[in-house]
DSSP file (Angstrom, degrees, kcal/mol; ACC not computed):
  #  RESIDUE AA STRUCTURE BP1 BP2  ACC     N-H-->O    O-->H-N    N-H-->O    O-->H-N    TCO  KAPPA ALPHA  PHI   PSI    X-CA   Y-CA   Z-CA
    1    1 A M     >        0   0    0      0, 0.0     4,-2.2     0, 0.0     5,-0.2   0.000 360.0 360.0 360.0 -44.2  139.4  107.9  171.5
    2    2 A V  H  >  +     0   0    0      1,-0.2     4,-2.5     2,-0.2     5,-0.2   0.912 360.0  51.3 -63.5 -42.2  138.5  105.4  174.3
    3    3 A A  H  > S+     0   0    0      1,-0.2     4,-2.8     2,-0.2    -1,-0.2   0.888 108.7  52.4 -62.7 -38.2  135.6  107.6  175.4
    4    4 A T  H  > S+     0   0    0      2,-0.2     4,-2.6     1,-0.2    -1,-0.2   0.934 110.5  46.3 -62.3 -47.0  134.3  107.6  171.8
    5    5 A V  H  X S+     0   0    0     -4,-2.2     4,-2.6     2,-0.2    -2,-0.2   0.908 113.4  49.4 -63.7 -41.8  134.4  103.9  171.5
    6    6 A I  H  X S+     0   0    0     -4,-2.5     4,-2.7     2,-0.2    -2,-0.2   0.923 111.5  49.1 -63.2 -44.6  132.7  103.5  174.9
    7    7 A L  H  X S+     0   0    0     -4,-2.8     4,-2.6     2,-0.2     5,-0.3   0.921 112.3  48.5 -61.1 -44.2  130.0  105.9  173.9
    8    8 A C  H  X S+     0   0    0     -4,-2.6     4,-2.8     1,-0.2    -2,-0.2   0.933 112.8  47.1 -62.5 -46.0  129.4  104.1  170.6
    9    9 A F  H  X S+     0   0    0     -4,-2.6     4,-3.3     2,-0.2     5,-0.2   0.899 112.2  51.3 -62.9 -39.8  129.2  100.7  172.3
   10   10 A A  H  X S+     0   0    0     -4,-2.7     4,-2.8     2,-0.2     5,-0.2   0.944 114.2  42.2 -63.2 -48.0  126.9  102.1  175.0
   11   11 A A  H  X S+     0   0    0     -4,-2.6     4,-2.3     2,-0.2     5,-0.2   0.910 116.5  49.7 -64.4 -41.3  124.5  103.6  172.4
   12   12 A F  H  X S+     0   0    0     -4,-2.8     4,-2.2    -5,-0.3    -2,-0.2   0.939 114.7  42.9 -61.9 -48.7  124.8  100.5  170.3
   13   13 A W  H  X S+     0   0    0     -4,-3.3     4,-2.8     2,-0.2    -2,-0.2   0.906 113.2  51.8 -67.2 -42.2  124.1   98.1  173.2
   14   14 A F  H  X S+     0   0    0     -4,-2.8     4,-0.8    -5,-0.2    -2,-0.2   0.943 113.9  43.8 -61.0 -46.9  121.2  100.2  174.6
   15   15 A G  H >< S+     0   0    0     -4,-2.3     3,-0.5    -5,-0.2    -1,-0.2   0.891 116.2  47.6 -63.9 -39.2  119.5  100.3  171.2
   16   16 A R  H >< S+     0   0    0     -4,-2.2     3,-1.3    -5,-0.2    -2,-0.2   0.861 105.4  57.8 -71.2 -36.1  120.2   96.7  170.6
   17   17 A S  H 3< S+     0   0    0     -4,-2.8    -1,-0.2     1,-0.3    -2,-0.2   0.664  99.8  60.2 -72.3 -14.4  119.0   95.5  174.0
   18   18 A Q  T << S+     0   0    0     -4,-0.8     2,-0.3    -3,-0.5    -1,-0.3   0.508 106.9  46.2 -90.0  -4.4  115.5   97.1  173.4
   19   19 A S  S <  S-     0   0    0     -3,-1.3     3,-0.0    -4,-0.2     0, 0.0  -0.875  93.8 -90.0-134.1 165.4  114.7   95.0  170.4
   20   20 A Q        -     0   0    0     -2,-0.3    -2,-0.1     1,-0.1    -3,-0.0  -0.576  50.6-113.1 -72.7 134.0  114.8   91.5  169.2
   21   21 A P        -     0   0    0      0, 0.0     2,-0.5     0, 0.0     7,-0.1  -0.354  22.1-138.2 -67.8 150.0  118.2   90.7  167.5
   22   22 A V        -     0   0    0      5,-0.4    -3,-0.0     2,-0.1     0, 0.0  -0.939   9.5-163.4-109.1 128.6  118.1   89.9  163.8
   23   23 A Y        +     0   0    0     -2,-0.5     5,-0.2     5,-0.2     2,-0.1  -0.087  41.3 132.8-107.8  34.8  120.3   87.1  162.7
   24   24 A L  S  > S-     0   0    0      1,-0.1     4,-1.1     3,-0.1    -2,-0.1  -0.385  72.0-101.9 -74.0 164.7  120.5   87.8  159.0
   25   25 A Y  T  4 S+     0   0    0      1,-0.2     3,-0.5     2,-0.2    -1,-0.1   0.935 118.2  33.4 -57.3 -53.0  123.9   87.7  157.4
   26   26 A D  T  4 S+     0   0    0      1,-0.2    -1,-0.2     5,-0.0    -3,-0.0   0.742 127.3  39.3 -78.3 -22.2  124.5   91.5  157.3
   27   27 A Q  T  4 S+     0   0    0      4,-0.0    -5,-0.4     5,-0.0    -1,-0.2   0.271  75.8 131.6-112.5  10.9  122.7   92.4  160.4
   28   28 A N     X  -     0   0    0     -4,-1.1     4,-2.4    -3,-0.5    -5,-0.2  -0.520  47.7-151.9 -68.2 114.8  123.6   89.5  162.7
   29   29 A P  H  > S+     0   0    0      0, 0.0     4,-2.6     0, 0.0     5,-0.2   0.839  94.6  53.1 -60.9 -33.4  124.7   91.2  166.0
   30   30 A L  H  > S+     0   0    0      2,-0.2     4,-2.5     1,-0.2     5,-0.2   0.924 109.9  47.7 -66.0 -43.0  127.1   88.3  166.8
   31   31 A R  H  > S+     0   0    0      2,-0.2     4,-2.2     1,-0.2    -1,-0.2   0.914 113.6  48.0 -62.5 -43.7  128.8   88.6  163.5
   32   32 A I  H  X S+     0   0    0     -4,-2.4     4,-2.6     2,-0.2     5,-0.2   0.932 111.9  49.4 -63.4 -46.8  129.1   92.4  163.9
   33   33 A D  H  X S+     0   0    0     -4,-2.6     4,-2.8     1,-0.2     5,-0.2   0.923 112.2  47.2 -60.1 -45.9  130.5   92.1  167.4
   34   34 A V  H  X S+     0   0    0     -4,-2.5     4,-2.6     1,-0.2    -1,-0.2   0.912 112.5  49.9 -64.0 -41.6  133.1   89.5  166.4
   35   35 A A  H  X S+     0   0    0     -4,-2.2     4,-2.2    -5,-0.2    -2,-0.2   0.921 113.7  45.3 -63.4 -43.7  134.2   91.6  163.4
   36   36 A L  H  X S+     0   0    0     -4,-2.6     4,-2.7     2,-0.2    -2,-0.2   0.931 114.8  46.9 -66.5 -45.3  134.5   94.8  165.5
   37   37 A L  H  X S+     0   0    0     -4,-2.8     4,-2.8    -5,-0.2     5,-0.2   0.895 111.8  51.3 -64.2 -39.7  136.4   93.0  168.3
   38   38 A T  H  X S+     0   0    0     -4,-2.6     4,-1.5    -5,-0.2    -1,-0.2   0.926 112.0  47.1 -62.7 -43.9  138.7   91.3  165.8
   39   39 A S  H  <>S+     0   0    0     -4,-2.2     5,-2.7    -5,-0.2    -2,-0.2   0.918 112.9  48.9 -64.1 -43.5  139.5   94.6  164.2
   40   40 A L  H ><5S+     0   0    0     -4,-2.7     3,-1.7     1,-0.2    -2,-0.2   0.936 111.8  48.0 -61.4 -46.5  140.1   96.3  167.5
   41   41 A R  H 3<5S+     0   0    0     -4,-2.8    -1,-0.2     1,-0.3    -2,-0.2   0.779 109.0  55.3 -66.9 -24.6  142.4   93.6  168.7
   42   42 A G  T 3<5S-     0   0    0     -4,-1.5    -1,-0.3    -5,-0.2    -2,-0.2   0.430 119.7-111.3 -85.8   1.2  144.2   93.8  165.4
   43   43 A G  T < 5S+     0   0    0     -3,-1.7     2,-1.5    -4,-0.2     3,-0.3   0.590  74.3 136.8  83.6  10.9  144.8   97.5  165.9
   44   44 A D     >< +     0   0    0     -5,-2.7     4,-1.4     1,-0.2    -1,-0.1  -0.513  13.4 151.4 -91.2  68.8  142.5   98.6  163.2
   45   45 A T  H  >  +     0   0    0     -2,-1.5     4,-2.6     1,-0.2     5,-0.2   0.809  62.4  62.5 -72.4 -29.7  140.9  101.5  165.1
   46   46 A T  H  > S+     0   0    0     -3,-0.3     4,-2.0     1,-0.2    -1,-0.2   0.957 108.3  40.3 -61.7 -51.6  140.1  103.6  162.0
   47   47 A N  H  > S+     0   0    0      1,-0.2     4,-2.3     2,-0.2    -1,-0.2   0.854 114.2  54.5 -67.4 -32.8  137.8  101.1  160.4
   48   48 A V  H  X S+     0   0    0     -4,-1.4     4,-3.0     2,-0.2     5,-0.2   0.925 107.5  49.4 -65.8 -43.7  136.2  100.2  163.7
   49   49 A V  H  X S+     0   0    0     -4,-2.6     4,-2.6     1,-0.2    -2,-0.2   0.919 111.4  49.8 -61.9 -42.7  135.4  103.8  164.5
   50   50 A E  H  X S+     0   0    0     -4,-2.0     4,-2.0    -5,-0.2    -1,-0.2   0.911 113.0  46.4 -61.0 -42.4  133.8  104.2  161.0
   51   51 A K  H  X S+     0   0    0     -4,-2.3     4,-2.5     2,-0.2    -2,-0.2   0.907 112.6  49.3 -68.0 -41.3  131.8  101.0  161.5
   52   52 A L  H  X S+     0   0    0     -4,-3.0     4,-2.6     2,-0.2    -2,-0.2   0.880 108.6  53.8 -65.6 -36.8  130.7  102.1  165.0
   53   53 A D  H  X S+     0   0    0     -4,-2.6     4,-1.9    -5,-0.2    -1,-0.2   0.920 109.8  47.7 -60.7 -42.9  129.7  105.5  163.6
   54   54 A A  H  X S+     0   0    0     -4,-2.0     4,-2.2     2,-0.2    -2,-0.2   0.910 112.0  49.3 -64.6 -42.0  127.5  103.7  161.0
   55   55 A L  H  X S+     0   0    0     -4,-2.5     4,-3.0     1,-0.2     5,-0.2   0.883 107.4  55.4 -63.8 -37.6  126.0  101.5  163.7
   56   56 A L  H  X S+     0   0    0     -4,-2.6     4,-2.3     2,-0.2    -1,-0.2   0.894 107.0  50.6 -61.5 -39.5  125.3  104.6  165.8
   57   57 A E  H  X S+     0   0    0     -4,-1.9     4,-2.3     2,-0.2    -2,-0.2   0.939 112.6  46.0 -61.8 -47.1  123.4  106.1  162.9
   58   58 A L  H  X S+     0   0    0     -4,-2.2     4,-2.1     1,-0.2    -2,-0.2   0.906 114.1  47.5 -64.2 -42.2  121.3  102.9  162.5
   59   59 A E  H  X S+     0   0    0     -4,-3.0     4,-2.5     2,-0.2    -1,-0.2   0.866 111.1  51.6 -68.5 -35.5  120.6  102.6  166.3
   60   60 A T  H  X S+     0   0    0     -4,-2.3     4,-2.7    -5,-0.2    -2,-0.2   0.907 108.5  51.7 -66.3 -40.7  119.7  106.3  166.4
   61   61 A L  H  X S+     0   0    0     -4,-2.3     4,-2.0     2,-0.2    -2,-0.2   0.923 111.3  47.2 -60.3 -44.3  117.3  105.8  163.6
   62   62 A A  H  X S+     0   0    0     -4,-2.1     4,-2.1     2,-0.2    -2,-0.2   0.900 111.6  51.0 -63.9 -40.6  115.7  102.8  165.4
   63   63 A A  H  X S+     0   0    0     -4,-2.5     4,-1.8     1,-0.2    -2,-0.2   0.904 108.2  52.6 -63.9 -40.9  115.5  104.9  168.6
   64   64 A M  H  < S+     0   0    0     -4,-2.7     4,-0.5     1,-0.2    -1,-0.2   0.921 112.8  44.6 -58.1 -44.7  113.8  107.7  166.7
   65   65 A R  H  < S+     0   0    0     -4,-2.0    -1,-0.2     1,-0.2    -2,-0.2   0.829 121.2  37.6 -71.9 -32.5  111.2  105.3  165.4
   66   66 A N  H >< S+     0   0    0     -4,-2.1     3,-1.2    -5,-0.1     4,-0.4   0.570  90.3  91.8 -97.0  -9.4  110.6  103.6  168.7
   67   67 A R  G >< S+     0   0    0     -4,-1.8     3,-1.5     1,-0.3    -1,-0.1   0.878  83.5  53.0 -55.9 -45.1  110.8  106.5  171.1
   68   68 A S  G 3  S+     0   0    0     -4,-0.5    -1,-0.3     1,-0.3    -2,-0.1   0.725 104.5  56.6 -68.0 -20.5  107.1  107.4  171.1
   69   69 A S  G <  S+     0   0    0     -3,-1.2    -1,-0.3    -4,-0.1    -2,-0.2   0.510  88.2 101.1 -88.7  -3.6  106.1  103.8  172.0
   70   70 A L  S <  S-     0   0    0     -3,-1.5     2,-0.1    -4,-0.4    -3,-0.0  -0.471  78.7-109.3 -81.5 151.6  108.3  103.8  175.2
   71   71 A Q     >  -     0   0    0     -2,-0.1     4,-2.8     1,-0.1     5,-0.2  -0.354  40.2-100.4 -68.3 159.8  106.9  104.2  178.7
   72   72 A D  H  > S+     0   0    0      1,-0.2     4,-2.2     2,-0.2     5,-0.2   0.890 121.9  48.7 -52.9 -46.9  107.9  107.6  180.4
   73   73 A H  H  > S+     0   0    0      1,-0.2     4,-1.8     2,-0.2    -1,-0.2   0.929 114.6  44.8 -61.1 -46.5  110.7  106.1  182.5
   74   74 A D  H  > S+     0   0    0      1,-0.2     4,-2.6     2,-0.2    -1,-0.2   0.864 111.1  54.3 -67.1 -35.7  112.2  104.3  179.5
   75   75 A R  H  X S+     0   0    0     -4,-2.8     4,-2.9     2,-0.2    -1,-0.2   0.876 106.1  52.6 -66.2 -36.3  111.8  107.4  177.3
   76   76 A K  H  X S+     0   0    0     -4,-2.2     4,-2.0    -5,-0.2    -1,-0.2   0.911 110.1  47.9 -64.4 -41.4  113.7  109.4  179.9
   77   77 A I  H  X S+     0   0    0     -4,-1.8     4,-1.8     2,-0.2    -2,-0.2   0.935 113.8  47.0 -63.4 -46.0  116.6  106.9  179.8
   78   78 A L  H  X S+     0   0    0     -4,-2.6     4,-3.0     1,-0.2    -2,-0.2   0.910 109.6  54.2 -62.0 -41.9  116.6  106.9  176.0
   79   79 A D  H  X S+     0   0    0     -4,-2.9     4,-2.2     1,-0.2    -1,-0.2   0.879 105.9  52.5 -62.2 -37.6  116.5  110.7  176.0
   80   80 A Q  H  X S+     0   0    0     -4,-2.0     4,-1.6     2,-0.2    -1,-0.2   0.914 112.1  46.0 -62.7 -41.2  119.6  110.9  178.2
   81   81 A T  H  X S+     0   0    0     -4,-1.8     4,-2.4     1,-0.2    -2,-0.2   0.909 110.6  52.7 -67.1 -41.2  121.4  108.6  175.8
   82   82 A L  H  X S+     0   0    0     -4,-3.0     4,-2.8     1,-0.2    -2,-0.2   0.846 104.7  56.3 -64.1 -33.3  120.2  110.6  172.9
   83   83 A E  H  X S+     0   0    0     -4,-2.2     4,-2.2     2,-0.2    -1,-0.2   0.919 109.2  46.3 -62.2 -42.3  121.5  113.8  174.5
   84   84 A R  H  X S+     0   0    0     -4,-1.6     4,-2.5     2,-0.2    -2,-0.2   0.902 112.5  49.9 -66.2 -40.3  125.0  112.1  174.7
   85   85 A V  H  X S+     0   0    0     -4,-2.4     4,-2.8     2,-0.2    -2,-0.2   0.917 109.9  51.1 -63.8 -42.6  124.7  111.0  171.1
   86   86 A A  H  X S+     0   0    0     -4,-2.8     4,-1.7     2,-0.2    -2,-0.2   0.907 111.3  47.6 -62.1 -41.9  123.7  114.5  170.0
   87   87 A R  H  X S+     0   0    0     -4,-2.2     4,-1.7     2,-0.2    -1,-0.2   0.904 111.9  50.7 -65.1 -40.1  126.7  115.9  171.8
   88   88 A Y  H  X S+     0   0    0     -4,-2.5     4,-2.8     1,-0.2    -2,-0.2   0.929 109.6  50.1 -61.1 -45.0  128.9  113.3  170.2
   89   89 A R  H  < S+     0   0    0     -4,-2.8    -1,-0.2     1,-0.2    -2,-0.2   0.803 105.5  57.0 -67.1 -28.6  127.6  114.1  166.8
   90   90 A Q  H  < S+     0   0    0     -4,-1.7    -1,-0.2    -5,-0.2    -2,-0.2   0.902 115.7  37.0 -65.6 -38.7  128.3  117.8  167.4
   91   91 A Q  H  < S+     0   0    0     -4,-1.7    -2,-0.2     1,-0.2    -1,-0.2   0.825 132.4  27.6 -79.7 -33.1  131.9  116.9  168.0
   92   92 A H  S  < S-     0   0    0     -4,-2.8    -1,-0.2    -5,-0.2    -2,-0.1  -0.694  83.3-159.0-132.6  77.8  132.1  114.2  165.4
   93   93 A P        -     0   0    0      0, 0.0     2,-0.5     0, 0.0    -3,-0.1  -0.244  19.6-121.0 -61.5 145.3  129.6  114.9  162.6
   94   94 A W        -     0   0    0     24,-0.1     2,-0.7    -5,-0.1    28,-0.0  -0.769  23.5-134.7 -85.3 125.4  128.6  112.0  160.4
   95   95 A L        -     0   0    0     -2,-0.5     2,-0.6     1,-0.0    -1,-0.0  -0.744  14.9-143.6 -86.5 114.9  129.5  112.7  156.8
   96   96 A I        -     0   0    0     -2,-0.7     2,-0.9     1,-0.0    19,-0.0  -0.689   8.6-146.4 -82.6 118.4  126.5  111.7  154.6
   97   97 A D        +     0   0    0     -2,-0.6    -1,-0.0     1,-0.1    18,-0.0  -0.762  24.1 171.9 -88.7 108.5  127.7  110.3  151.4
   98   98 A T        +     0   0    0     -2,-0.9     2,-0.4    17,-0.0    -1,-0.1   0.294  35.4 125.5 -98.6   9.0  125.2  111.3  148.6
   99   99 A N        -     0   0    0      1,-0.1    -2,-0.1     2,-0.1     0, 0.0  -0.544  34.3-179.7 -72.4 124.9  127.4  110.0  145.8
  100  100 A T    >   -     0   0    0     -2,-0.4     3,-2.0     3,-0.1    -1,-0.1   0.174  47.4-116.0-107.1  15.0  125.5  107.5  143.6
  101  101 A N  T 3  S-     0   0    0      1,-0.3    -2,-0.1     0, 0.0     0, 0.0   0.849  72.4 -55.7  53.0  38.6  128.5  106.9  141.4
  102  102 A G  T 3  S+     0   0    0      1,-0.3    -1,-0.3     0, 0.0    -3,-0.0   0.436 104.3 133.8  79.4  -1.4  126.7  108.4  138.4
  103  103 A M    <   -     0   0    0     -3,-2.0    -1,-0.3     1,-0.1    -3,-0.1  -0.606  64.8-107.3 -81.5 141.3  123.8  106.0  138.7
  104  104 A P    >   -     0   0    0      0, 0.0     3,-2.0     0, 0.0     4,-0.5  -0.435  28.2-120.0 -63.3 140.6  120.3  107.5  138.5
  105  105 A P  G >  S+     0   0    0      0, 0.0     3,-1.4     0, 0.0     7,-0.3   0.792 110.7  66.1 -54.6 -29.5  118.6  107.5  141.9
  106  106 A L  G 3  S+     0   0    0      1,-0.3    -3,-0.0     2,-0.1     0, 0.0   0.786  98.9  52.7 -64.7 -25.0  115.8  105.3  140.6
  107  107 A N  G <  S+     0   0    0     -3,-2.0    -1,-0.3     1,-0.2     3,-0.1   0.571 112.2  46.7 -83.6  -9.2  118.3  102.5  140.1
  108  108 A L    <>  +     0   0    0     -3,-1.4     4,-2.4    -4,-0.5     5,-0.2  -0.437  61.4 153.4-128.6  58.5  119.5  102.8  143.7
  109  109 A P  H  > S+     0   0    0      0, 0.0     4,-2.3     0, 0.0     5,-0.2   0.868  76.6  51.9 -60.6 -36.0  116.3  102.9  145.9
  110  110 A G  H  > S+     0   0    0      2,-0.2     4,-2.4     1,-0.2     5,-0.2   0.909 110.7  47.8 -65.3 -41.1  118.1  101.5  148.9
  111  111 A Q  H  > S+     0   0    0      2,-0.2     4,-2.4     1,-0.2    -1,-0.2   0.912 112.0  49.5 -64.9 -43.1  120.9  104.1  148.7
  112  112 A V  H  X S+     0   0    0     -4,-2.4     4,-2.3    -7,-0.3    -2,-0.2   0.904 111.7  49.0 -63.9 -41.1  118.4  106.9  148.3
  113  113 A T  H  X S+     0   0    0     -4,-2.3     4,-2.7    -5,-0.2    -2,-0.2   0.924 110.6  50.3 -63.3 -44.4  116.5  105.7  151.3
  114  114 A W  H  X S+     0   0    0     -4,-2.4     4,-2.4     2,-0.2    -2,-0.2   0.898 110.1  50.4 -61.8 -41.4  119.7  105.4  153.4
  115  115 A I  H  X S+     0   0    0     -4,-2.4     4,-2.0     2,-0.2    -1,-0.2   0.936 112.1  47.3 -61.4 -46.1  120.7  109.0  152.4
  116  116 A A  H  X S+     0   0    0     -4,-2.3     4,-1.9     1,-0.2    -2,-0.2   0.896 111.8  50.3 -62.7 -40.9  117.2  110.2  153.4
  117  117 A E  H  X S+     0   0    0     -4,-2.7     4,-2.4     1,-0.2    -1,-0.2   0.896 108.4  52.1 -65.8 -39.6  117.3  108.3  156.7
  118  118 A Q  H  X S+     0   0    0     -4,-2.4     4,-2.5     1,-0.2    -1,-0.2   0.893 109.0  50.5 -63.1 -38.5  120.8  109.7  157.5
  119  119 A K  H  X S+     0   0    0     -4,-2.0     4,-2.4     2,-0.2    -1,-0.2   0.869 109.2  51.8 -66.7 -36.1  119.4  113.3  156.9
  120  120 A Q  H  X S+     0   0    0     -4,-1.9     4,-2.7     2,-0.2    -2,-0.2   0.922 110.6  47.9 -63.8 -44.5  116.5  112.5  159.3
  121  121 A V  H  X S+     0   0    0     -4,-2.4     4,-2.8     2,-0.2     5,-0.3   0.926 111.3  50.9 -61.8 -45.3  118.9  111.3  162.0
  122  122 A E  H  X S+     0   0    0     -4,-2.5     4,-2.2     1,-0.2    -2,-0.2   0.926 113.5  44.1 -59.2 -46.7  121.1  114.4  161.5
  123  123 A A  H  X S+     0   0    0     -4,-2.4     4,-2.5     2,-0.2     5,-0.2   0.905 113.4  51.6 -65.4 -41.9  118.0  116.8  161.8
  124  124 A F  H  X S+     0   0    0     -4,-2.7     4,-2.6     1,-0.2    -2,-0.2   0.937 112.9  44.0 -60.4 -48.3  116.7  114.8  164.8
  125  125 A L  H  X S+     0   0    0     -4,-2.8     4,-2.6     2,-0.2    -1,-0.2   0.875 111.8  53.4 -67.6 -37.0  120.0  115.0  166.7
  126  126 A R  H  X S+     0   0    0     -4,-2.2     4,-1.4    -5,-0.3    -1,-0.2   0.936 113.8  42.5 -62.3 -45.5  120.5  118.7  165.8
  127  127 A D  H  X S+     0   0    0     -4,-2.5     4,-1.4     1,-0.2    -2,-0.2   0.886 113.2  53.3 -66.7 -38.6  117.0  119.5  167.2
  128  128 A F  H  X S+     0   0    0     -4,-2.6     4,-1.2    -5,-0.2     3,-0.2   0.893 106.4  52.4 -63.4 -40.2  117.6  117.2  170.2
  129  129 A A  H  < S+     0   0    0     -4,-2.6    -1,-0.2     1,-0.2    -2,-0.2   0.852 105.8  54.9 -64.6 -35.3  120.8  119.0  171.0
  130  130 A K  H  < S+     0   0    0     -4,-1.4    -1,-0.2     1,-0.2    -2,-0.2   0.831 107.2  50.8 -66.4 -32.4  119.0  122.4  171.0
  131  131 A Q  H  < S+     0   0    0     -4,-1.4    -1,-0.2    -3,-0.2    -2,-0.2   0.755  95.7  85.2 -77.9 -25.0  116.5  121.1  173.5
  132  132 A S     <        0   0    0     -4,-1.2     0, 0.0    -3,-0.2     0, 0.0  -0.466 360.0 360.0 -81.1 150.7  119.2  119.8  176.0
  133  133 A P              0   0    0      0, 0.0    -1,-0.1     0, 0.0    -3,-0.1   0.496 360.0 360.0 -68.2 360.0  120.7  122.2  178.5
């Protein structure tokens, strides 16, 4: 459990440190950090792991999109991290929730996009895991 949390924080921090932070309400890194730390200190590890898993998905998506723009050295560092993320995802698969609660997909464009992005991340990590030794 501790290793999982450390891996999630490492991937989360690495991905976050490569981009400018966004201080919008839902995406504010300070708000997210305080919420996660408060939950951990309160003993709520289940919800924290779920939230870190979601953050790992978002950070992996950002890494996928930015990977090609990195210099060789930085890409190698990112690839090492992505190998660890791929191994983590093999052990702890992310369950993609495709439930739209009966709403037509056209009424939920953000949800449909998120589902598609999660499937892209899953395929990317699966292929990435195949390439690693």
